[in-house]
C-alpha positions as CSV (number, residue, x, y, z in Angstrom):
1,X,75.0,-9.1,23.4
2,X,76.1,-5.6,22.6
3,X,73.9,-3.9,19.9
4,X,75.8,-1.5,17.6
5,X,74.0,1.7,16.6
6,X,74.2,1.0,12.9
7,X,71.7,-1.8,13.3
8,X,69.1,0.9,13.8
9,X,69.5,2.1,10.2
10,X,66.6,0.0,8.8
11,X,64.2,1.4,11.4
12,X,65.3,5.0,10.6
13,X,65.0,4.2,6.9
14,X,61.5,2.8,7.3
15,X,60.5,5.8,9.4
16,X,61.8,8.3,6.9
17,X,60.1,6.3,4.1
18,X,56.7,6.6,5.9
19,X,57.3,10.3,6.5
20,X,58.7,11.5,3.2
21,X,57.5,9.3,0.3
22,X,53.8,10.2,0.8
23,X,54.8,13.8,0.3
24,X,57.6,13.5,-2.3
25,X,56.3,10.5,-4.4
26,X,52.7,9.9,-3.3
27,X,51.8,7.8,-6.4
28,X,54.9,5.7,-6.1
29,X,54.3,5.2,-2.4
30,X,50.7,4.0,-2.9
31,X,51.9,1.4,-5.3
32,X,55.2,0.3,-3.7
33,X,54.6,0.7,0.1
34,X,54.7,-3.1,0.6
35,X,57.9,-3.3,-1.3
36,X,59.5,-0.6,0.9
37,X,58.4,-2.4,4.0
38,X,59.8,-5.7,2.7
39,X,63.1,-4.1,1.8
40,X,63.7,-2.5,5.2
41,X,62.5,-5.7,7.0
42,X,64.9,-7.9,5.0
43,X,67.7,-5.5,5.5
44,X,67.5,-5.6,9.3
45,X,67.4,-9.4,9.2
46,X,70.5,-9.5,6.9
47,X,72.4,-7.0,9.1
48,X,71.4,-8.8,12.3
49,X,72.5,-12.1,10.8
50,X,75.8,-10.7,9.6
51,X,76.6,-9.4,13.1
52,X,75.2,-12.2,15.4
53,X,74.7,-15.2,13.2
54,X,71.7,-17.2,11.9
55,X,70.7,-18.5,15.3
56,X,70.4,-15.2,17.0
57,X,68.7,-13.6,14.0
58,X,66.1,-16.4,13.9
59,X,65.5,-16.0,17.6
60,X,65.0,-12.2,17.1
61,X,62.6,-12.6,14.2
62,X,60.5,-15.4,15.7
63,X,60.3,-13.7,19.1
64,X,59.2,-10.5,17.4
65,X,56.6,-12.1,15.2
66,X,55.1,-14.4,17.8
67,X,55.5,-12.6,21.1
68,X,55.1,-9.0,19.9
69,X,53.4,-8.7,16.4
70,X,51.0,-11.6,16.4
71,X,49.2,-10.6,19.6
72,X,49.2,-7.0,18.5
73,X,47.7,-7.6,15.1
74,X,45.1,-10.2,16.4
75,X,43.9,-7.7,19.0
76,X,43.7,-4.9,16.4
77,X,41.9,-7.3,13.9
78,X,39.4,-8.4,16.5
79,X,38.5,-4.9,17.6
80,X,38.3,-3.7,14.0
81,X,35.9,-6.5,13.1
82,X,33.7,-6.2,16.2
83,X,33.5,-2.4,16.1
84,X,32.7,-2.6,12.4
85,X,29.5,-4.4,13.3
86,X,28.3,-1.6,15.6
87,X,26.7,1.3,13.8
88,X,25.5,4.7,15.0
89,X,22.7,6.6,13.3
90,X,20.3,9.4,14.1
91,X,20.0,13.2,14.0
92,X,23.3,14.1,15.7
93,X,25.3,16.4,13.5
94,X,29.0,17.3,13.9
95,X,28.8,20.6,15.6
96,X,31.5,21.8,18.0
97,X,29.4,20.9,21.1
98,X,28.6,17.4,19.7
99,X,32.2,16.8,18.8
100,X,33.4,17.7,22.3
101,X,30.9,15.3,23.7
102,X,32.0,12.5,21.4
103,X,35.7,13.1,22.1
104,X,35.0,13.2,25.9
105,X,33.0,9.9,25.8
106,X,35.7,8.2,23.7
107,X,38.5,9.4,26.0
108,X,36.8,8.0,29.1
109,X,35.9,4.8,27.3
110,X,39.5,4.2,26.4
111,X,40.4,3.1,29.9
112,X,37.5,0.7,29.9
113,X,38.0,-1.1,26.5
114,X,41.5,0.1,25.6
115,X,42.6,2.9,23.3
116,X,42.4,0.6,20.3
117,X,38.9,-0.6,21.2
118,X,37.6,2.9,21.9
119,X,39.2,4.3,18.7
120,X,37.7,1.6,16.5
121,X,34.3,2.0,18.2
122,X,34.1,5.8,18.1
123,X,35.9,6.6,14.8
124,X,33.1,5.7,12.5
125,X,30.4,7.7,14.2
126,X,32.7,10.7,14.5
127,X,33.5,10.5,10.8
128,X,29.8,9.9,9.9
129,X,28.5,12.8,11.9
130,X,31.0,15.2,10.4
131,X,30.7,13.9,6.8
132,X,28.9,17.0,5.7
133,X,31.8,19.2,6.7
134,X,34.7,20.3,4.6
135,X,37.1,21.3,7.4
136,X,37.4,18.2,9.6
137,X,41.0,16.9,9.7
138,X,41.5,18.7,13.0
139,X,38.7,16.6,14.5
140,X,40.5,13.4,13.8
141,X,43.8,14.8,15.0
142,X,42.3,15.6,18.4
143,X,40.6,12.2,18.3
144,X,44.1,10.6,18.0
145,X,45.4,12.8,20.9
146,X,42.6,12.0,23.3
147,X,40.8,8.8,22.4
148,X,43.7,6.9,20.8
149,X,46.3,7.8,23.5
150,X,45.7,10.0,26.5
151,X,42.4,8.4,27.5
152,X,44.0,5.0,28.1
153,X,45.9,5.9,31.3
154,X,43.4,4.9,34.0
155,X,43.5,1.0,33.9
156,X,45.9,-1.7,32.7
157,X,43.2,-2.5,30.0
158,X,43.6,1.0,28.7
159,X,47.1,0.7,27.2
160,X,49.6,-2.2,27.0
161,X,52.3,-0.5,29.0
162,X,50.1,-0.4,32.0
163,X,49.2,-4.0,31.5
164,X,52.9,-4.8,31.7
165,X,53.2,-2.9,34.9
166,X,50.3,-4.9,36.3
167,X,52.0,-8.1,35.4
168,X,55.1,-6.9,37.4
169,X,53.3,-6.2,40.6
170,X,51.6,-2.8,40.1
171,X,48.1,-2.9,41.6
172,X,45.3,-3.1,39.0
173,X,43.6,0.0,40.3
174,X,46.8,2.0,41.0
175,X,46.5,3.8,37.6
176,X,43.5,5.7,39.0
177,X,46.2,7.9,40.6
178,X,46.5,9.4,37.1
179,X,43.0,10.7,37.0
180,X,44.0,14.3,37.9
181,X,46.6,14.3,35.1
182,X,44.0,12.9,32.6
183,X,41.4,15.5,33.8
184,X,43.8,18.4,33.2
185,X,44.8,17.2,29.8
186,X,41.2,16.5,28.8
187,X,40.0,20.0,29.9
188,X,42.8,21.9,28.2
189,X,42.6,19.9,24.9
190,X,38.8,19.9,24.7
191,X,38.6,23.7,25.4
192,X,41.2,24.3,22.7
193,X,39.5,21.9,20.3
194,X,36.1,23.6,20.9
195,X,37.5,27.0,19.8
196,X,39.3,25.5,16.8
197,X,36.3,23.5,15.7
198,X,33.9,26.5,16.2
199,X,35.9,28.6,13.7
200,X,36.0,25.7,11.2
201,X,32.3,25.0,11.7
202,X,31.4,28.7,11.1
203,X,33.5,28.7,8.0
204,X,31.7,25.6,6.7
205,X,28.3,27.1,7.5
206,X,29.3,30.4,5.8
207,X,30.0,28.4,2.6
208,X,26.5,27.0,2.6
209,X,27.3,23.6,4.0
210,X,24.8,22.1,6.4
211,X,24.0,18.6,7.7
212,X,21.5,16.5,5.8
213,X,19.0,16.2,8.7
214,X,15.9,18.1,9.6
215,X,16.2,18.6,13.3
216,X,19.8,18.3,14.6
217,X,20.9,17.1,18.1
218,X,17.9,14.9,18.8
219,X,18.3,11.2,18.5
220,X,21.0,8.5,18.3
221,X,20.3,4.9,17.3
222,X,22.8,2.1,17.8
223,X,22.8,-1.0,15.6
224,X,24.5,-4.3,16.4
225,X,24.3,-3.6,20.1
226,X,24.8,-7.3,20.9
227,X,28.4,-6.8,19.8
228,X,29.2,-5.2,23.1
229,X,29.3,-8.8,24.4
230,X,32.1,-9.5,22.0
231,X,34.0,-6.4,23.0
232,X,33.8,-7.6,26.6
233,X,35.2,-11.0,25.4
234,X,38.1,-9.2,23.8
235,X,38.8,-7.1,27.0
236,X,38.6,-10.3,29.0
237,X,41.2,-11.9,26.7
238,X,43.5,-9.0,27.2
239,X,43.1,-9.2,31.0
240,X,43.7,-12.9,31.0
241,X,46.9,-12.4,29.0
242,X,48.1,-10.2,31.9
243,X,47.0,-12.5,34.8
244,X,47.5,-16.0,33.6
245,X,51.4,-15.8,33.3
246,X,51.5,-15.3,37.1
247,X,50.0,-18.7,37.7
248,X,52.3,-21.6,38.4
249,X,50.5,-23.8,35.9
250,X,51.8,-21.6,33.1
251,X,55.4,-21.6,34.4
252,X,58.2,-24.2,34.5
253,X,60.3,-24.9,37.6
254,X,62.5,-21.9,36.8
255,X,59.6,-19.5,36.4
256,X,59.9,-19.4,32.6
257,X,56.7,-19.2,30.5
258,X,55.3,-22.5,29.2
259,X,53.9,-22.6,25.7
260,X,54.4,-23.9,22.1
261,X,58.1,-24.4,21.5
262,X,59.4,-22.8,18.3
263,X,62.8,-22.9,16.6
264,X,65.8,-21.0,18.0
265,X,64.5,-21.6,21.6
266,X,61.5,-19.2,21.2
267,X,58.3,-20.1,23.1
268,X,54.8,-18.9,22.2
269,X,53.2,-18.7,25.7
270,X,49.9,-20.5,26.4
271,X,48.4,-17.2,27.8
272,X,49.1,-15.4,24.5
273,X,47.6,-18.3,22.6
274,X,44.5,-18.2,24.8
275,X,44.2,-14.5,24.2
276,X,44.4,-14.9,20.5
277,X,41.8,-17.7,20.4
278,X,39.3,-15.6,22.5
279,X,39.8,-12.5,20.3
280,X,39.4,-14.4,17.0
281,X,36.4,-16.3,18.3
282,X,34.8,-12.9,19.3
283,X,35.5,-11.6,15.8
284,X,34.0,-14.8,14.2
285,X,30.9,-14.7,16.3
286,X,30.5,-11.0,15.7
287,X,30.4,-11.6,11.9
288,X,28.2,-14.6,12.1
289,X,25.5,-12.8,14.3
290,X,25.5,-9.4,12.6
291,X,23.6,-8.7,9.4
292,X,25.7,-7.5,6.5
293,X,23.6,-4.4,6.3
294,X,25.2,-3.1,9.5
295,X,28.6,-3.3,7.9
296,X,27.3,-1.7,4.7
297,X,26.1,1.3,6.7
298,X,29.5,1.5,8.3
299,X,31.2,1.5,4.9
300,X,33.2,-1.5,6.2
301,X,36.2,-2.6,4.1
302,X,39.4,-4.5,4.8
303,X,41.7,-1.7,3.4
304,X,42.6,0.0,6.6
305,X,43.5,-3.2,8.6
306,X,45.5,-4.5,5.6
307,X,47.6,-1.3,5.5
308,X,48.2,-1.3,9.2
309,X,49.1,-5.1,9.3
310,X,51.5,-4.7,6.5
311,X,53.2,-1.5,7.7
312,X,53.5,-2.6,11.4
313,X,55.1,-5.9,10.7
314,X,58.0,-3.9,9.2
315,X,58.0,-1.4,12.1
316,X,58.0,-4.2,14.7
317,X,60.9,-6.0,13.0
318,X,63.1,-3.0,12.2
319,X,62.7,-1.5,15.7
320,X,64.0,-4.6,17.5
321,X,67.7,-3.5,17.5
322,X,66.6,0.0,18.7
323,X,64.6,-1.5,21.6
324,X,67.5,-3.8,22.5
325,X,69.9,-0.9,22.4
326,X,67.6,1.1,24.6
327,X,67.4,-1.8,27.1
328,X,71.2,-2.0,27.0
329,X,71.7,1.7,27.7
330,X,68.8,2.3,30.0
331,X,70.7,2.0,33.4
332,X,73.5,4.2,32.0
333,X,71.3,7.1,30.9
334,X,71.5,9.0,34.3
335,X,67.7,9.5,34.3
336,X,66.6,9.5,37.9
337,X,63.9,12.2,38.4
338,X,60.2,12.1,37.5
339,X,60.5,14.9,35.0
340,X,63.4,13.1,33.3
341,X,61.4,9.8,33.2
342,X,58.3,11.5,31.8
343,X,60.2,13.1,28.9
344,X,62.6,10.2,28.2
345,X,59.9,7.5,28.2
346,X,57.6,9.8,26.2
347,X,60.1,10.9,23.6
348,X,61.0,7.2,22.8
349,X,57.4,6.1,22.9
350,X,56.6,8.7,20.2
351,X,58.4,6.5,17.7
352,X,59.0,3.1,19.3
353,X,56.6,0.6,20.8
354,X,55.6,2.2,24.2
355,X,55.3,-1.2,26.0
356,X,59.0,-2.2,26.0
357,X,59.9,1.5,26.4
358,X,57.8,1.6,29.6
359,X,59.5,-1.6,30.8
360,X,63.0,-0.2,30.2
361,X,62.3,2.8,32.4
362,X,60.3,0.9,35.0
363,X,63.3,-1.4,35.3
364,X,65.7,1.5,35.4
365,X,63.6,3.1,38.2
366,X,63.5,-0.2,40.1
367,X,67.4,-0.3,40.2
368,X,67.8,3.2,41.7
369,X,67.5,1.9,45.3
370,X,64.4,3.7,46.5
371,X,62.9,2.3,49.7
372,X,59.4,3.8,49.6
373,X,56.7,3.8,46.9
374,X,55.1,1.0,44.8
375,X,56.7,-2.4,45.3
376,X,57.1,-4.2,42.0
377,X,58.9,-7.3,40.9
378,X,61.6,-5.0,39.5
379,X,62.1,-3.0,42.7
380,X,60.5,-0.2,44.6
381,X,59.4,2.8,42.5
382,X,58.2,6.1,44.0
383,X,54.6,7.0,43.2
384,X,55.5,10.2,41.4
385,X,58.1,8.5,39.3
386,X,55.7,5.6,38.3
387,X,53.1,8.3,37.4
388,X,55.7,10.0,35.2
389,X,56.8,6.8,33.4
390,X,53.2,5.7,32.9
391,X,52.0,9.1,31.5
392,X,55.1,9.5,29.3
393,X,54.6,6.1,27.7
394,X,50.8,6.5,27.3
395,X,50.4,10.2,26.5
396,X,53.3,10.8,24.1
397,X,52.4,8.0,21.8
398,X,50.2,10.7,20.3
399,X,53.2,12.6,19.1
400,X,53.4,10.8,15.8
401,X,51.3,8.5,13.6
402,X,53.4,5.5,14.5
403,X,53.6,6.2,18.2
404,X,50.6,4.0,18.9
405,X,48.8,1.5,16.6
406,X,45.3,3.2,16.8
407,X,46.9,6.4,15.5
408,X,47.7,5.0,12.1
409,X,44.4,3.1,12.0
410,X,42.4,6.3,12.6
411,X,44.5,8.0,9.9
412,X,43.9,5.1,7.5
413,X,40.1,5.1,8.1
414,X,40.0,8.9,7.8
415,X,41.8,8.8,4.4
416,X,39.5,6.0,3.3
417,X,36.5,8.2,4.0
418,X,37.8,11.2,2.1
419,X,39.2,13.2,5.0
420,X,42.5,14.8,4.0
421,X,44.7,14.0,6.9
422,X,48.1,15.8,7.2
423,X,51.3,14.1,6.3
424,X,53.6,12.5,8.8
425,X,55.4,15.8,9.5
426,X,52.2,17.8,9.1
427,X,50.7,15.8,11.9
428,X,53.7,16.4,14.0
429,X,53.3,20.2,13.6
430,X,50.0,19.8,15.3
431,X,51.4,17.5,18.1
432,X,54.4,19.7,18.8
433,X,52.4,22.9,18.7
434,X,49.5,21.6,20.9
435,X,50.6,18.6,22.9
436,X,54.1,19.7,23.9
437,X,52.9,22.8,25.8
438,X,50.3,20.6,27.5
439,X,53.0,18.1,28.5
440,X,55.2,21.0,29.8
441,X,52.2,22.0,32.0
442,X,52.0,18.4,33.2
443,X,55.7,18.5,34.1
444,X,55.3,21.7,36.1
445,X,52.2,20.6,38.0
446,X,52.8,16.8,38.5
447,X,56.4,15.8,37.8
448,X,58.7,18.5,39.2
């Protein structure tokens, strides 16, 4: 099935809508964002049907909803609920030193509970501790850079692309090879952040702003600590979704996934269903066992998760032709060096789902005929090339608000709490000006 380029028009249209309408028509966008998402989603379905027929269109939609979007939004929902039942309080105030510490902890935590889990857990305390400050949008921008993206590179739990690599034969602990790259990026970005935040902090102090605490930097109290159990449940569900499909009990005689049969030949695999059940159970138990007062202290609302759920169903649907076109053209791109893999995987992961993008380039690398390196089910891939693909897919999701799901969630929660986050292109000014030079440094040191 050859995908024509014009089928990507709805994805481009939705992307431009997200980027431009909040700037040009903010009031209209606030009221009609759902209608815009519905319009572009229906348009891609109509165009796909016109080109390939009802059967193929139904297969595309059902496969996208059940095998991509459903597991994505259930994971996000579960982490949003559980993290919302954990509260941080005390005398820590948002100074440059404290903020560097919080960002460093969140970055390292991302490889343990995933970028989404770490983002949802850390975003509220970071917002709360800096609530007294006027200049704080840059804090959340660096939060997205580090906690929501770069920090997830050390384990398959950290970010979905690495989980897909694990499912295709990459050793679970292989990603620890990326620690030197992570360390360099952390040091460079945190040093830069400290100097930016110090200037903003001094400007806030000069205007007479100060934290509403008597003795700063002394204590930190954690409420709802038992919810860590439910975070572990969610992480276990994610790990199972990557390990169970390898077992013969979940495969038919041809090696295809067994699951719930859906129309148009689509199957919702049993491992995905098990993952969703575990995550939803964790969210339910978290709410049942945590006092409402904890959520009140966290200013917990459903607004952010509703906005993300609505927007990303449109993004997932409209980007299907683009992903299929990418898979179609992957072997013909002439990309065969680590540096090329790093930038190609990264550039596309900035706007498309980084998991299929990672798989396209891992598949491409596996067909290049290398005889030494990491043996995967897709072929042998040299260590440096696998590092480049992994870092490109994980790191460069930070280049835009839609590059990785936690990015938009952090933005939505920041907006909800009165932080004036930059527009789509305003954010990209930060990412281009700060991240691209860091990624060039990565290329020179690790991927030449």
